[in-house]
DRENTORKOL-3810 file (N, C-alpha, C; in nm, 4 decimals):
REM DRENTORKOL-3810
@n.u->-3.0913; n.v->-3.0158; n.w->-1.8787; ca.u->-3.0271; ca.v->-3.1168; ca.w->-1.7960; c.u->-2.8925; c.v->-3.0643; c.w->-1.7470
@n.u->-2.8649; n.v->-3.0845; n.w->-1.6183; ca.u->-2.7427; ca.v->-3.0341; ca.w->-1.5578; c.u->-2.6297; c.v->-3.1341; c.w->-1.5720
@n.u->-2.5083; n.v->-3.0791; n.w->-1.5824; ca.u->-2.3907; ca.v->-3.1660; ca.w->-1.5909; c.u->-2.3550; c.v->-3.2143; c.w->-1.4511
@n.u->-2.2650; n.v->-3.3116; n.w->-1.4454; ca.u->-2.2229; ca.v->-3.3669; ca.w->-1.3164; c.u->-2.1545; c.v->-3.2610; c.w->-1.2304
@n.u->-2.0750; n.v->-3.1728; n.w->-1.2939; ca.u->-2.0058; ca.v->-3.0696; ca.w->-1.2159; c.u->-2.1052; c.v->-2.9680; c.w->-1.1598
@n.u->-2.2089; n.v->-2.9357; n.w->-1.2367; ca.u->-2.3110; ca.v->-2.8434; ca.w->-1.1862; c.u->-2.3876; c.v->-2.9063; c.w->-1.0715
@n.u->-2.4164; n.v->-3.0354; n.w->-1.0826; ca.u->-2.4891; ca.v->-3.1050; ca.w->-0.9762; c.u->-2.4062; c.v->-3.1098; c.w->-0.8479
@n.u->-2.2766; n.v->-3.1416; n.w->-0.8604; ca.u->-2.1931; ca.v->-3.1476; ca.w->-0.7404; c.u->-2.1746; c.v->-3.0084; c.w->-0.6818
@n.u->-2.1707; n.v->-2.9070; n.w->-0.7685; ca.u->-2.1558; ca.v->-2.7693; ca.w->-0.7205; c.u->-2.2804; c.v->-2.7267; c.w->-0.6437
@n.u->-2.3985; n.v->-2.7638; n.w->-0.6942; ca.u->-2.5205; ca.v->-2.7227; ca.w->-0.6255; c.u->-2.5399; c.v->-2.7995; c.w->-0.4944
@n.u->-2.4848; n.v->-2.9209; n.w->-0.4851; ca.u->-2.4940; ca.v->-2.9964; ca.w->-0.3602; c.u->-2.4185; c.v->-2.9230; c.w->-0.2515
@n.u->-2.3010; n.v->-2.8750; n.w->-0.2862; ca.u->-2.2225; ca.v->-2.7998; ca.w->-0.1898; c.u->-2.2788; c.v->-2.6590; c.w->-0.1706
@n.u->-2.3549; n.v->-2.6105; n.w->-0.2684; ca.u->-2.4162; ca.v->-2.4794; ca.w->-0.2582; c.u->-2.3236; c.v->-2.3643; c.w->-0.2910
@n.u->-2.2035; n.v->-2.3913; n.w->-0.3365; ca.u->-2.1086; ca.v->-2.2851; ca.w->-0.3679; c.u->-2.0900; c.v->-2.2771; c.w->-0.5186
@n.u->-2.0543; n.v->-2.1581; n.w->-0.5649; ca.u->-2.0295; ca.v->-2.1359; ca.w->-0.7073; c.u->-1.8978; c.v->-2.0620; c.w->-0.7246
@n.u->-1.8444; n.v->-2.0712; n.w->-0.8456; ca.u->-1.7250; ca.v->-1.9949; ca.w->-0.8801; c.u->-1.7679; c.v->-1.8668; c.w->-0.9498
@n.u->-1.7167; n.v->-1.7553; n.w->-0.9028; ca.u->-1.7478; ca.v->-1.6257; ca.w->-0.9615; c.u->-1.6660; c.v->-1.6087; c.w->-1.0899
@n.u->-1.7318; n.v->-1.5810; n.w->-1.2052; ca.u->-1.6554; ca.v->-1.5605; ca.w->-1.3285; c.u->-1.5813; c.v->-1.4274; c.w->-1.3307
@n.u->-1.6117; n.v->-1.3375; n.w->-1.2387; ca.u->-1.5431; ca.v->-1.2084; ca.w->-1.2336; c.u->-1.4076; c.v->-1.2168; c.w->-1.1673
@n.u->-1.4025; n.v->-1.2800; n.w->-1.0480; ca.u->-1.2764; ca.v->-1.2867; ca.w->-0.9733; c.u->-1.2208; c.v->-1.4285; c.w->-0.9627
@n.u->-1.3025; n.v->-1.5291; n.w->-0.9948; ca.u->-1.2572; ca.v->-1.6673; ca.w->-0.9870; c.u->-1.2696; c.v->-1.7279; c.w->-0.8485
@n.u->-1.3205; n.v->-1.6511; n.w->-0.7532; ca.u->-1.3349; ca.v->-1.7008; ca.w->-0.6168; c.u->-1.4632; c.v->-1.7802; c.w->-0.5975
@n.u->-1.4641; n.v->-1.8620; n.w->-0.4937; ca.u->-1.5816; ca.v->-1.9409; ca.w->-0.4598; c.u->-1.6702; c.v->-1.8589; c.w->-0.3673
@n.u->-1.8030; n.v->-1.8667; n.w->-0.3881; ca.u->-1.8939; ca.v->-1.7913; ca.w->-0.3028; c.u->-2.0246; c.v->-1.8672; c.w->-0.2837
@n.u->-2.0949; n.v->-1.8328; n.w->-0.1781; ca.u->-2.2252; ca.v->-1.8902; ca.w->-0.1460; c.u->-2.3319; c.v->-1.7955; c.w->-0.2016
@n.u->-2.4080; n.v->-1.8364; n.w->-0.3055; ca.u->-2.5072; ca.v->-1.7455; ca.w->-0.3638; c.u->-2.6241; c.v->-1.7195; c.w->-0.2688
@n.u->-2.6740; n.v->-1.5980; n.w->-0.2743; ca.u->-2.7911; ca.v->-1.5593; ca.w->-0.1944; c.u->-2.9201; c.v->-1.5870; c.w->-0.2707
@n.u->-2.9109; n.v->-1.5871; n.w->-0.4032; ca.u->-3.0269; ca.v->-1.6120; ca.w->-0.4884; c.u->-2.9964; c.v->-1.7285; c.w->-0.5810
@n.u->-3.0985; n.v->-1.7925; n.w->-0.6301; ca.u->-3.0806; ca.v->-1.9083; ca.w->-0.7168; c.u->-3.0089; c.v->-1.8729; c.w->-0.8465
@n.u->-3.0366; n.v->-1.7540; n.w->-0.9008; ca.u->-2.9762; ca.v->-1.7164; ca.w->-1.0289; c.u->-2.8522; c.v->-1.6275; c.w->-1.0132
@n.u->-2.7984; n.v->-1.6134; n.w->-0.8940; ca.u->-2.6808; ca.v->-1.5282; ca.w->-0.8716; c.u->-2.5576; c.v->-1.5935; c.w->-0.9336
@n.u->-2.4885; n.v->-1.5167; n.w->-1.0181; ca.u->-2.3713; ca.v->-1.5678; ca.w->-1.0884; c.u->-2.2394; c.v->-1.5098; c.w->-1.0371
@n.u->-2.2438; n.v->-1.3905; n.w->-0.9773; ca.u->-2.1225; ca.v->-1.3207; ca.w->-0.9340; c.u->-2.1283; c.v->-1.2952; c.w->-0.7839
@n.u->-2.0115; n.v->-1.2922; n.w->-0.7202; ca.u->-2.0096; ca.v->-1.2735; ca.w->-0.5749; c.u->-2.0339; c.v->-1.1280; c.w->-0.5348
@n.u->-1.9930; n.v->-1.0320; n.w->-0.6181; ca.u->-2.0108; ca.v->-0.8897; ca.w->-0.5873; c.u->-2.0495; c.v->-0.8154; c.w->-0.7151
@n.u->-2.1119; n.v->-0.6986; n.w->-0.7034; ca.u->-2.1420; ca.v->-0.6183; ca.w->-0.8221; c.u->-2.0166; c.v->-0.5804; c.w->-0.9007
@n.u->-1.9049; n.v->-0.5549; n.w->-0.8310; ca.u->-1.7815; ca.v->-0.5197; ca.w->-0.9017; c.u->-1.7320; c.v->-0.6370; c.w->-0.9869
@n.u->-1.7561; n.v->-0.7605; n.w->-0.9423; ca.u->-1.7166; ca.v->-0.8774; ca.w->-1.0211; c.u->-1.8055; c.v->-0.8911; c.w->-1.1441
@n.u->-1.9330; n.v->-0.8564; n.w->-1.1301; ca.u->-2.0230; ca.v->-0.8603; ca.w->-1.2457; c.u->-1.9751; c.v->-0.7599; c.w->-1.3507
@n.u->-1.9366; n.v->-0.6399; n.w->-1.3069; ca.u->-1.8863; ca.v->-0.5380; ca.w->-1.3989; c.u->-1.7556; c.v->-0.5828; c.w->-1.4634
@n.u->-1.6659; n.v->-0.6394; n.w->-1.3834; ca.u->-1.5373; ca.v->-0.6878; ca.w->-1.4342; c.u->-1.5578; c.v->-0.7963; c.w->-1.5397
@n.u->-1.6504; n.v->-0.8905; n.w->-1.5114; ca.u->-1.6794; ca.v->-0.9986; ca.w->-1.6046; c.u->-1.7367; c.v->-0.9426; c.w->-1.7346
@n.u->-1.8260; n.v->-0.8449; n.w->-1.7252; ca.u->-1.8838; ca.v->-0.7821; ca.w->-1.8440; c.u->-1.7751; c.v->-0.7142; c.w->-1.9277
@n.u->-1.6876; n.v->-0.6367; n.w->-1.8626; ca.u->-1.5823; ca.v->-0.5661; ca.w->-1.9347; c.u->-1.4837; c.v->-0.6629; c.w->-1.9996
@n.u->-1.4562; n.v->-0.7741; n.w->-1.9323; ca.u->-1.3654; ca.v->-0.8739; ca.w->-1.9873; c.u->-1.4272; c.v->-0.9391; c.w->-2.1119
@n.u->-1.5578; n.v->-0.9710; n.w->-2.1050; ca.u->-1.6269; ca.v->-1.0320; ca.w->-2.2195; c.u->-1.6314; c.v->-0.9369; c.w->-2.3387
@n.u->-1.6472; n.v->-0.8077; n.w->-2.3125; ca.u->-1.6561; ca.v->-0.7087; ca.w->-2.4207; c.u->-1.5190; c.v->-0.6675; c.w->-2.4728
@n.u->-1.4135; n.v->-0.7204; n.w->-2.4133; ca.u->-1.2788; ca.v->-0.6882; ca.w->-2.4585; c.u->-1.2257; c.v->-0.5578; c.w->-2.4021
@n.u->-1.2920; n.v->-0.5041; n.w->-2.3010; ca.u->-1.2458; ca.v->-0.3793; ca.w->-2.2409; c.u->-1.1344; c.v->-0.4030; c.w->-2.1399
@n.u->-1.1239; n.v->-0.5260; n.w->-2.0884; ca.u->-1.0180; ca.v->-0.5634; ca.w->-1.9945; c.u->-0.9445; c.v->-0.6846; c.w->-2.0491
@n.u->-0.8158; n.v->-0.7015; n.w->-2.0172; ca.u->-0.7483; ca.v->-0.8257; ca.w->-2.0557; c.u->-0.8082; c.v->-0.9428; c.w->-1.9791
@n.u->-0.7900; n.v->-1.0619; n.w->-2.0316; ca.u->-0.8496; ca.v->-1.1788; ca.w->-1.9685; c.u->-0.7952; c.v->-1.2000; c.w->-1.8272
@n.u->-0.6682; n.v->-1.1836; n.w->-1.8078; ca.u->-0.6067; ca.v->-1.1920; ca.w->-1.6754; c.u->-0.5037; c.v->-1.0808; c.w->-1.6649
@n.u->-0.4858; n.v->-1.0193; n.w->-1.5491; ca.u->-0.3943; ca.v->-0.9060; ca.w->-1.5397; c.u->-0.2507; c.v->-0.9390; c.w->-1.5799
@n.u->-0.2031; n.v->-1.0574; n.w->-1.5497; ca.u->-0.0639; ca.v->-1.0901; ca.w->-1.5830; c.u->-0.0469; c.v->-1.1273; c.w->-1.7298
@n.u->-0.1581; n.v->-1.1456; n.w->-1.8038; ca.u->-0.1497; ca.v->-1.1732; ca.w->-1.9467; c.u->-0.1473; c.v->-1.0456; c.w->-2.0295
@n.u->-0.1715; n.v->-0.9315; n.w->-1.9660; ca.u->-0.1801; ca.v->-0.8061; ca.w->-2.0401; c.u->-0.0429; c.v->-0.7677; c.w->-2.0942
@n.u->-0.0354; n.v->-0.7346; n.w->-2.2225; ca.u->0.0918; ca.v->-0.6899; ca.w->-2.2768; c.u->0.1240; c.v->-0.5512; c.w->-2.2238
@n.u->0.2505; n.v->-0.5164; n.w->-2.2136; ca.u->0.2841; ca.v->-0.3825; ca.w->-2.1671; c.u->0.2244; c.v->-0.2786; c.w->-2.2613
@n.u->0.1534; n.v->-0.1831; n.w->-2.2050; ca.u->0.0974; ca.v->-0.0760; ca.w->-2.2868; c.u->0.2056; c.v->0.0278; c.w->-2.3076
@n.u->0.2333; n.v->0.0602; n.w->-2.4296; ca.u->0.3352; ca.v->0.1599; ca.w->-2.4557; c.u->0.4582; c.v->0.0980; c.w->-2.5188
@n.u->0.5627; n.v->0.1790; n.w->-2.5331; ca.u->0.6799; ca.v->0.1344; ca.w->-2.6070; c.u->0.7638; c.v->0.0322; c.w->-2.5313
@n.u->0.7991; n.v->-0.0736; n.w->-2.5992; ca.u->0.8987; ca.v->-0.1677; ca.w->-2.5524; c.u->0.8773; c.v->-0.2330; c.w->-2.4174
@n.u->0.9855; n.v->-0.2414; n.w->-2.3446; ca.u->0.9884; ca.v->-0.3144; ca.w->-2.2187; c.u->0.9391; c.v->-0.2272; c.w->-2.1037
@n.u->0.9235; n.v->-0.2900; n.w->-1.9874; ca.u->0.8851; ca.v->-0.2149; ca.w->-1.8693; c.u->0.9904; c.v->-0.1096; c.w->-1.8348
@n.u->1.1172; n.v->-0.1417; n.w->-1.8575; ca.u->1.2231; ca.v->-0.0434; ca.w->-1.8325; c.u->1.2029; c.v->0.0784; c.w->-1.9215
@n.u->1.1742; n.v->0.0554; n.w->-2.0490; ca.u->1.1525; ca.v->0.1657; ca.w->-2.1419; c.u->1.0288; c.v->0.2473; c.w->-2.1052
@n.u->0.9249; n.v->0.1789; n.w->-2.0603; ca.u->0.8041; ca.v->0.2499; ca.w->-2.0173; c.u->0.8333; c.v->0.3382; c.w->-1.8972
@n.u->0.9084; n.v->0.2839; n.w->-1.8003; ca.u->0.9411; ca.v->0.3604; ca.w->-1.6804; c.u->1.0315; c.v->0.4781; c.w->-1.7148
@n.u->1.1287; n.v->0.4561; n.w->-1.8034; ca.u->1.2179; ca.v->0.5651; ca.w->-1.8448; c.u->1.1385; c.v->0.6763; c.w->-1.9141
@n.u->1.0468; n.v->0.6386; n.w->-2.0022; ca.u->0.9642; ca.v->0.7381; ca.w->-2.0711; c.u->0.8776; c.v->0.8144; c.w->-1.9720
@n.u->0.8252; n.v->0.7436; n.w->-1.8723; ca.u->0.7403; ca.v->0.8061; ca.w->-1.7703; c.u->0.8193; c.v->0.9105; c.w->-1.6921
@n.u->0.9423; n.v->0.8756; n.w->-1.6520; ca.u->1.0272; ca.v->0.9708; ca.w->-1.5805; c.u->1.0639; c.v->1.0889; c.w->-1.6696
@n.u->1.0987; n.v->1.0627; n.w->-1.7957; ca.u->1.1404; ca.v->1.1709; ca.w->-1.8864; c.u->1.0263; c.v->1.2686; c.w->-1.9156
@n.u->0.9032; n.v->1.2196; n.w->-1.9106; ca.u->0.7886; ca.v->1.3090; ca.w->-1.9315; c.u->0.7635; c.v->1.3965; c.w->-1.8096
@n.u->0.8215; n.v->1.3608; n.w->-1.6959; ca.u->0.7998; ca.v->1.4330; ca.w->-1.5702; c.u->0.9335; c.v->1.4664; c.w->-1.5032
@n.u->1.0185; n.v->1.5464; n.w->-1.5684; ca.u->1.1479; ca.v->1.5774; ca.w->-1.5070; c.u->1.1294; c.v->1.6655; c.w->-1.3833
@n.u->1.2109; n.v->1.6388; n.w->-1.2818; ca.u->1.2129; ca.v->1.7175; ca.w->-1.1576; c.u->1.0792; c.v->1.7194; c.w->-1.0841
@n.u->0.9996; n.v->1.6147; n.w->-1.0993; ca.u->0.8712; ca.v->1.6024; ca.w->-1.0297; c.u->0.8779; c.v->1.4781; c.w->-0.9420
@n.u->0.8385; n.v->1.4924; n.w->-0.8159; ca.u->0.8363; ca.v->1.3770; ca.w->-0.7258; c.u->0.7171; c.v->1.2884; c.w->-0.7608
@n.u->0.7422; n.v->1.1588; n.w->-0.7779; ca.u->0.6394; ca.v->1.0621; ca.w->-0.8172; c.u->0.6325; c.v->0.9534; c.w->-0.7112
@n.u->0.5124; n.v->0.9235; n.w->-0.6646; ca.u->0.4910; ca.v->0.8211; ca.w->-0.5623; c.u->0.5309; c.v->0.6835; c.w->-0.6161
@n.u->0.5944; n.v->0.6043; n.w->-0.5329; ca.u->0.6365; ca.v->0.4695; ca.w->-0.5723; c.u->0.5209; c.v->0.3811; c.w->-0.6138
@n.u->0.4025; n.v->0.3993; n.w->-0.5548; ca.u->0.2861; ca.v->0.3190; ca.w->-0.5938; c.u->0.2466; c.v->0.3470; c.w->-0.7378
@n.u->0.2601; n.v->0.4728; n.w->-0.7795; ca.u->0.2300; ca.v->0.5092; ca.w->-0.9176; c.u->0.3310; c.v->0.4461; c.w->-1.0132
@n.u->0.4574; n.v->0.4431; n.w->-0.9714; ca.u->0.5615; ca.v->0.3823; ca.w->-1.0555; c.u->0.5395; c.v->0.2319; c.w->-1.0700
@n.u->0.4833; n.v->0.1688; n.w->-0.9668; ca.u->0.4539; ca.v->0.0261; ca.w->-0.9741; c.u->0.3523; c.v->-0.0055; c.w->-1.0821
@n.u->0.2603; n.v->0.0854; n.w->-1.1076; ca.u->0.1604; ca.v->0.0643; ca.w->-1.2128; c.u->0.2224; c.v->0.0754; c.w->-1.3510
@n.u->0.3265; n.v->0.1573; n.w->-1.3638; ca.u->0.3910; ca.v->0.1794; ca.w->-1.4931; c.u->0.4983; c.v->0.0762; c.w->-1.5207
@n.u->0.5816; n.v->0.0489; n.w->-1.4206; ca.u->0.6994; ca.v->-0.0343; ca.w->-1.4417; c.u->0.6860; c.v->-0.1785; c.w->-1.3997
@n.u->0.5653; n.v->-0.2252; n.w->-1.3707; ca.u->0.5458; ca.v->-0.3633; ca.w->-1.3284; c.u->0.5390; c.v->-0.3706; c.w->-1.1765
@n.u->0.4316; n.v->-0.4260; n.w->-1.1262; ca.u->0.3997; ca.v->-0.4234; ca.w->-0.9841; c.u->0.5106; c.v->-0.4636; c.w->-0.8891
@n.u->0.5774; n.v->-0.5742; n.w->-0.9134; ca.u->0.6755; ca.v->-0.6232; ca.w->-0.8174; c.u->0.8194; c.v->-0.5929; c.w->-0.8573
@n.u->0.8428; n.v->-0.5545; n.w->-0.9813; ca.u->0.9808; ca.v->-0.5397; ca.w->-1.0279; c.u->1.0159; c.v->-0.3975; c.w->-1.0696
@n.u->0.9334; n.v->-0.3006; n.w->-1.0350; ca.u->0.9601; ca.v->-0.1656; ca.w->-1.0820; c.u->1.0881; c.v->-0.1075; c.w->-1.0232
@n.u->1.1266; n.v->-0.1490; n.w->-0.9027; ca.u->1.2516; ca.v->-0.0972; ca.w->-0.8444; c.u->1.3726; c.v->-0.1456; c.w->-0.9255
@n.u->1.3652; n.v->-0.2685; n.w->-0.9736; ca.u->1.4712; ca.v->-0.3199; ca.w->-1.0599; c.u->1.4737; c.v->-0.2418; c.w->-1.1908
@n.u->1.3567; n.v->-0.2118; n.w->-1.2471; ca.u->1.3495; ca.v->-0.1336; ca.w->-1.3707; c.u->1.4067; c.v->0.0068; c.w->-1.3478
@n.u->1.3792; n.v->0.0647; n.w->-1.2297; ca.u->1.4350; ca.v->0.1969; ca.w->-1.1964; c.u->1.5874; c.v->0.1895; c.w->-1.1905
@n.u->1.6378; n.v->0.0844; n.w->-1.1295; ca.u->1.7815; ca.v->0.0655; ca.w->-1.1209; c.u->1.8435; c.v->0.0494; c.w->-1.2604
@n.u->1.7746; n.v->-0.0234; n.w->-1.3485; ca.u->1.8229; ca.v->-0.0407; ca.w->-1.4864; c.u->1.8246; c.v->0.0923; c.w->-1.5610
@n.u->1.7270; n.v->0.1782; n.w->-1.5340; ca.u->1.7260; ca.v->0.3117; ca.w->-1.5958; c.u->1.8517; c.v->0.3881; c.w->-1.5555
@n.u->1.8898; n.v->0.3767; n.w->-1.4295; ca.u->2.0096; ca.v->0.4469; ca.w->-1.3809; c.u->2.1370; c.v->0.3873; c.w->-1.4401
@n.u->2.1500; n.v->0.2551; n.w->-1.4329; ca.u->2.2735; ca.v->0.1895; ca.w->-1.4764; c.u->2.2868; c.v->0.1832; c.w->-1.6284
@n.u->2.1832; n.v->0.1411; n.w->-1.6970; ca.u->2.1922; ca.v->0.1173; ca.w->-1.8406; c.u->2.1682; c.v->0.2428; c.w->-1.9243
@n.u->2.0823; n.v->0.3324; n.w->-1.8755; ca.u->2.0485; ca.v->0.4512; ca.w->-1.9544; c.u->2.1143; c.v->0.5779; c.w->-1.9015
@n.u->2.1830; n.v->0.5675; n.w->-1.7870; ca.u->2.2535; ca.v->0.6824; ca.w->-1.7316; c.u->2.1622; c.v->0.7900; c.w->-1.6733
@n.u->2.0416; n.v->0.7534; n.w->-1.6368; ca.u->1.9487; ca.v->0.8504; ca.w->-1.5784; c.u->1.9812; c.v->0.8703; c.w->-1.4308
@n.u->1.9630; n.v->0.9933; n.w->-1.3829; ca.u->1.9821; ca.v->1.0214; ca.w->-1.2403; c.u->1.8445; c.v->1.0313; c.w->-1.1756
@n.u->1.8116; n.v->0.9301; n.w->-1.0950; ca.u->1.6819; ca.v->0.9236; ca.w->-1.0276; c.u->1.7092; c.v->0.9188; c.w->-0.8775
@n.u->1.6543; n.v->1.0160; n.w->-0.8054; ca.u->1.6767; ca.v->1.0235; ca.w->-0.6617; c.u->1.5498; c.v->0.9831; c.w->-0.5870
@n.u->1.5697; n.v->0.9400; n.w->-0.4630; ca.u->1.4606; ca.v->0.8913; ca.w->-0.3795; c.u->1.4509; c.v->0.9762; c.w->-0.2537
@n.u->1.3288; n.v->0.9962; n.w->-0.2061; ca.u->1.3079; ca.v->1.0557; ca.w->-0.0741; c.u->1.1956; c.v->0.9794; c.w->-0.0061
@n.u->1.2033; n.v->0.9745; n.w->0.1235; ca.u->1.0977; ca.v->0.9107; ca.w->0.2026; c.u->1.0488; c.v->1.0101; c.w->0.3054
@n.u->0.9178; n.v->1.0116; n.w->0.3261; ca.u->0.8596; ca.v->1.1003; ca.w->0.4250; c.u->0.7454; c.v->1.0287; c.w->0.4945
@n.u->0.7199; n.v->1.0712; n.w->0.6172; ca.u->0.6124; ca.v->1.0117; ca.w->0.6955; c.u->0.4859; c.v->1.0940; c.w->0.6800
@n.u->0.3746; n.v->1.0242; n.w->0.6545; ca.u->0.2428; ca.v->1.0859; ca.w->0.6528; c.u->0.1614; c.v->1.0061; c.w->0.7534
@n.u->0.1493; n.v->1.0597; n.w->0.8740; ca.u->0.0867; ca.v->0.9829; ca.w->0.9812; c.u->0.1761; c.v->0.8656; c.w->1.0173
@n.u->0.1212; n.v->0.7447; n.w->1.0070; ca.u->0.1998; ca.v->0.6238; ca.w->1.0357; c.u->0.2551; c.v->0.5596; c.w->0.9090
@n.u->0.2265; n.v->0.6181; n.w->0.7933; ca.u->0.2671; ca.v->0.5609; ca.w->0.6645; c.u->0.3926; c.v->0.6307; c.w->0.6133
@n.u->0.4871; n.v->0.5531; n.w->0.5619; ca.u->0.6056; ca.v->0.6087; ca.w->0.4976; c.u->0.5817; c.v->0.6124; c.w->0.3477
@n.u->0.5902; n.v->0.7314; n.w->0.2910; ca.u->0.5699; ca.v->0.7505; ca.w->0.1474; c.u->0.7071; c.v->0.7588; c.w->0.0822
@n.u->0.7295; n.v->0.6751; n.w->-0.0182; ca.u->0.8551; ca.v->0.6735; ca.w->-0.0915; c.u->0.8303; c.v->0.7350; c.w->-0.2287
@n.u->0.9071; n.v->0.8410; n.w->-0.2602; ca.u->0.8886; ca.v->0.9122; ca.w->-0.3865; c.u->1.0204; c.v->0.9181; c.w->-0.4623
@n.u->1.0099; n.v->0.9278; n.w->-0.5939; ca.u->1.1267; ca.v->0.9286; ca.w->-0.6810; c.u->1.1172; c.v->1.0466; c.w->-0.7763
@n.u->1.2360; n.v->1.0997; n.w->-0.8136; ca.u->1.2393; ca.v->1.2142; ca.w->-0.9055; c.u->1.3537; c.v->1.1949; c.w->-1.0044
@n.u->1.3226; n.v->1.2176; n.w->-1.1311; ca.u->1.4236; ca.v->1.2143; ca.w->-1.2371; c.u->1.4820; c.v->1.3537; c.w->-1.2485
@n.u->1.6132; n.v->1.3643; n.w->-1.2304; ca.u->1.6820; ca.v->1.4928; ca.w->-1.2424; c.u->1.7420; c.v->1.5003; c.w->-1.3824
@n.u->1.6757; n.v->1.5773; n.w->-1.4659; ca.u->1.7192; ca.v->1.5896; ca.w->-1.6051; c.u->1.8496; c.v->1.6693; c.w->-1.6129
@n.u->1.9332; n.v->1.6338; n.w->-1.7110; ca.u->2.0601; ca.v->1.7027; ca.w->-1.7314; c.u->2.0320; c.v->1.8418; c.w->-1.7850
@n.u->2.1140; n.v->1.9360; n.w->-1.7428; ca.u->2.1057; ca.v->2.0696; ca.w->-1.7996; c.u->2.0256; c.v->2.1561; c.w->-1.7184
END
């Protein structure tokens, strides 16, 4: 027997994908996910291979995002690192603030360069180690 929410959902013909949480129109009666990648994501989340939600994931590695970013730079002295890569380490939207904290609070010297690749501007950062 179907619940009231399942009945109202089938009337509209749309379902919620457990992989991404989006609403979709199923092509088959038993279709549960909107895309194969969502089916894989849902499986990995159920098996504990992925955090339940990306913003609930604890920082992997030592301490705060600032400490993670500082450690990342220290492991790669004098190497240019793409800003997109730093966003994955230091927190997607606040990594520039974490970089600034590394400079001000930890005394690290981190320089920036920008270059054009076609129509895209690539922003890269380098930790200049002392000595």
